[in-house]
C-alpha positions, -999 to 999 in steps of 0.1 A, spaced: -128 57 131 -125 38 164 -147 11 150 -124 8 120 -93 6 142 -110 -21 164 -118 -40 132 -83 -37 120 -69 -49 153 -93 -79 154 -84 -88 118 -47 -87 125 -50 -110 155 -72 -134 135 -47 -135 107 -18 -142 131 -38 -170 148 -47 -186 114 -11 -185 102 2 -200 134 -24 -228 132 -16 -236 96 21 -235 102 19 -260 131 -3 -282 110 21 -282 81 51 -291 103 31 -319 119 24 -334 85 60 -330 73 52 -304 46 76 -277 59 102 -289 34 82 -273 6 99 -244 -10 84 -210 -5 94 -193 -37 69 -175 -60 78 -190 -94 48 -197 -117 23 -188 -90 -6 -165 -92 -6 -138 -65 -34 -120 -47 -26 -93 -20 -48 -72 3 -31 -44 22 -45 -17 46 -30 11 65 -24 48 68 6 72 68 19 107 66 20 132 37 36 164 27 21 186 -1 35 217 -18 10 232 -43 25 249 -73 1 278 -67 -3 283 -30 -29 311 -37 -53 289 -56 -82 283 -31 -89 249 -47 -53 237 -42 -40 258 -13 -29 242 19 -49 267 40 -40 299 58 -21 308 90 -32 332 118 -21 362 96 -45 350 68 -15 342 46 -14 311 23 7 282 37 32 269 11 33 234 25 7 210 40 15 181 62 -8 156 80 -20 121 83 -28 103 51 -63 87 48 -68 50 54 -65 30 23 -71 -5 9 -48 -19 -17 -58 -48 -40 -30 -64 -59 -29 -93 -84 1 -107 -102 22 -137 -114 56 -150 -103 77 -152 -134 108 -162 -114 114 -175 -79 117 -140 -64 101 -118 -91 64 -109 -94 48 -88 -121 18 -71 -106 -13 -49 -111 -25 -28 -82 -56 -8 -73 -59 15 -43 -91 29 -28 -93 53 1 -117 45 29 -120 80 44 -136 111 29 -115 137 10 -101 165 31 -80 195 23 -45 183 14 -56 147 16 -78 137 -14 -98 106 -16 -73 80 -29 -81 62 -61 -51 48 -80 -43 21 -106 -12 8 -122 13 -20 -126 49 -29 -119 71 -55 -102 81 -68 -68 113 -86 -59 118 -109 -29 152 -118 -13 157 -146 -4 129 -160 -24 123 -194 -8 126 -189 29 101 -185 58 111 -149 63 119 -126 33 124 -90 23 104 -75 -5 110 -44 -27 89 -31 -56 84 -2 -80 48 3 -91 39 34 -113 2 44 -106 -22 67 -123 -40 88 -97 -77 94 -102 -83 108 -67 -113 130 -60 -101 166 -52 -121 198 -47 -152 196 -70 -144 230 -86 -108 223 -91 -94 218 -126 -64 198 -113 -54 171 -137 -51 135 -127 -17 127 -113 10 101 -117 24 84 -87 56 63 -81 47 37 -54 77 20 -38 67 -8 -14 93 -22 10 81 -51 31 90 -79 55 70 -110 47 65 -143 66 54 -172 43 39 -196 68 33 -220 39 41 -219 2 7 -204 -6 1 -180 23 21 -150 36 16 -121 59 36 -89 58 43 -54 72 50 -27 47 65 8 44 59 25 11 71 60 -1 49 76 -28 58 105 -49 37 126 -73 44 158 -91 20 168 -119 -9 187 -103 11 193 -71 43 180 -55 33 154 -30 52 129 -9 35 102 12 50 75 33 24 47 40 25 21 67 4 -10 63 -1 -47 70 -14 -73 45 -19 -109 35 -7 -126 4 -23 -157 -12 -5 -177 -40 -18 -205 -62 -15 -232 -72 
């Protein structure tokens, strides 16, 4: 775990250094006048982070879905804890200056634990950026996801459906490269009621 955190810190510093270098080079060559909108550009995002979750099983006495037991050996109705580390891979296309249509795949990078299944999700939706053509911009999206997470091997819990709502602050150092910090509520409700709030950082490449 410490190794992963050290890697994440090093990667963040490297991204910041690269972006600073590219930005200064562009300004020196007079290319800063280029618009930073997303229209007719392909999009590739990579995001990583963790978060916090709350789960309320529909049957708290089911040992495969329960949250655990208190000191009186009674079933807990609600679980809370840290969400597992995740990696998000997103691809899309800018159909308008501030509108992207996207596909997203999420993979957890930690083992499944009680109340925190191994994350595996896939789906598609959209992201909106305001303002669309500036150095610093806000982003908002709605991405419905199918949840194929690994739960208890003996559980008959069905796959779930998740509503993923990314909210981000992005800095586009050049037209084709951006870095961002993201907060993303996630809600699911088929096999159990679950609410996650994820925190992450990421990098976006756009082409051509």
